[in-house]
N, C-alpha and C positions, 0 to 999 in steps of 0.2 A: 485582811478583809478584801473581798473582791468588789468590783464596781457595783454589782447587783445588790450586795448586802448594804452598801453605803447609800443607795438610792432611797429617798424618803417617800413613803406611800402616803398620798394625800387623802385617801379614803374616797376616791372617785367612784368606787363600786356602789356606794350608798346614794349617789346622786341620781336624780330623775332626769337630768339633762345629759346630753352626749358629750358636751365640751365644758370646760371650766369657764371659758369666756362667756358662753351663753348663760351659765348659772350666775356669774357675777353680774351680767347685764340685767337679768330678771330680778335679782336681789336689789339692784339699784332702782329699778322701776317700782318695785313694791315699796321700797323705802320712801321714794318720792310721792307715791300715792298716799301713804300713811301720813307723811308730813303735810301734804296739802289738805287732807281731811281734818287733821288737827288744827291747822291754820284757819280753815273755814269755820269750824265749829266753835272756836274760842275767840 
């Protein structure tokens, strides 16, 4: 097996963000917004 065959494809082609770090940060922001909304309403 060559190095290219061993490399794991993370599926970044499907991402709307250019970088994984930006995607992770936006996911964290959305999770915090949802958690805050649930906290406020209950």
